[in-house]
C-alpha positions as CSV (number, residue, x, y, z in Angstrom):
1,X,0.0,0.0,0.0
2,X,1.2,3.5,-0.7
3,X,0.8,6.3,1.7
4,X,-0.1,9.4,-0.3
5,X,2.0,12.6,-0.2
6,X,-1.1,14.4,1.0
7,X,-1.5,12.1,4.0
8,X,2.1,12.4,5.1
9,X,2.0,16.2,4.6
10,X,-1.2,16.4,6.7
11,X,0.4,14.4,9.5
12,X,3.5,16.6,9.5
13,X,1.3,19.7,9.6
14,X,-0.7,18.4,12.5
15,X,2.4,17.4,14.5
16,X,4.1,20.7,13.7
17,X,1.0,22.7,14.8
18,X,0.7,20.8,18.0
19,X,4.4,21.2,18.7
20,X,4.2,25.0,18.1
21,X,1.2,25.3,20.4
22,X,3.1,23.6,23.2
23,X,6.2,25.6,22.5
24,X,4.5,29.0,22.9
25,X,5.3,30.7,26.2
26,X,3.8,33.9,27.6
27,X,5.8,35.3,30.5
28,X,5.2,38.6,32.3
29,X,8.0,41.1,31.5
30,X,9.2,43.8,33.9
31,X,6.5,46.2,34.9
32,X,3.7,43.7,34.6
33,X,3.4,43.9,30.9
34,X,3.1,40.5,29.2
35,X,5.5,39.7,26.4
36,X,4.8,37.0,23.9
37,X,7.6,34.6,22.9
38,X,7.7,31.6,20.7
39,X,10.5,29.0,20.8
40,X,10.7,25.9,18.7
41,X,11.8,22.7,20.4
42,X,14.5,20.6,18.9
43,X,12.0,18.1,17.7
44,X,9.9,20.8,15.9
45,X,13.1,22.0,14.2
46,X,13.9,18.5,13.2
47,X,10.4,17.9,11.9
48,X,10.8,21.1,9.8
49,X,14.0,19.7,8.4
50,X,12.4,16.4,7.4
51,X,9.4,18.1,6.0
52,X,11.6,20.2,3.7
53,X,13.5,17.1,2.6
54,X,10.2,15.2,2.0
55,X,8.9,18.0,-0.3
56,X,12.1,17.5,-2.4
57,X,11.3,13.8,-3.1
58,X,9.5,13.4,-6.4
59,X,6.0,11.9,-6.4
60,X,7.2,9.1,-8.7
61,X,10.7,7.9,-8.2
62,X,11.6,6.7,-11.7
63,X,14.7,4.7,-10.7
64,X,12.7,2.8,-8.1
65,X,9.9,2.1,-10.5
66,X,12.3,0.8,-13.2
67,X,14.1,-1.4,-10.6
68,X,10.9,-3.0,-9.4
69,X,9.7,-3.5,-13.0
70,X,13.0,-5.2,-13.9
71,X,12.9,-7.4,-10.8
72,X,9.3,-8.4,-11.3
73,X,9.8,-9.3,-14.9
74,X,13.0,-11.3,-14.2
75,X,11.3,-13.1,-11.3
76,X,13.7,-11.9,-8.6
77,X,11.2,-9.7,-6.7
78,X,9.9,-11.6,-3.7
79,X,8.0,-10.2,-0.8
80,X,6.9,-11.9,2.3
81,X,3.3,-11.9,3.5
82,X,4.3,-10.4,6.8
83,X,5.7,-7.4,5.0
84,X,2.4,-6.8,3.3
85,X,0.5,-7.1,6.6
86,X,2.9,-4.5,8.2
87,X,2.3,-2.1,5.3
88,X,-1.5,-2.6,5.6
89,X,-1.5,-1.9,9.4
90,X,0.8,1.2,8.8
91,X,-1.7,2.5,6.3
92,X,-4.6,2.0,8.7
93,X,-2.6,3.9,11.5
94,X,-1.9,6.8,9.1
95,X,-5.6,7.0,8.2
96,X,-6.6,6.8,11.9
97,X,-4.2,9.6,12.8
98,X,-5.4,11.8,10.0
99,X,-9.1,11.3,10.9
100,X,-8.3,12.0,14.6
101,X,-6.3,15.1,13.7
102,X,-9.1,16.5,11.5
103,X,-11.6,15.9,14.3
104,X,-9.4,17.9,16.8
105,X,-8.5,20.6,14.3
């Protein structure tokens, strides 16, 4: 199963938004005036880095497609049933997280 680009982007946005909300701090400054301050956690900065790298990946990776096509045609592409099951459960988890995030957002 393929996790779509939109689904991954949605999950990253949800996580990023949640991280930013938690990172906001409002502290009283001198004289009782409140001053807003936002600081990104290390994990939020890391997520941003991975999100930028993810956006650079093409939607269709031509070399990967050609490799799989060649391996399938030559009979050297073998996959275990447990791998398929893992991918199916991963997809269900992504769908669940997206639906849960849309309900909260």
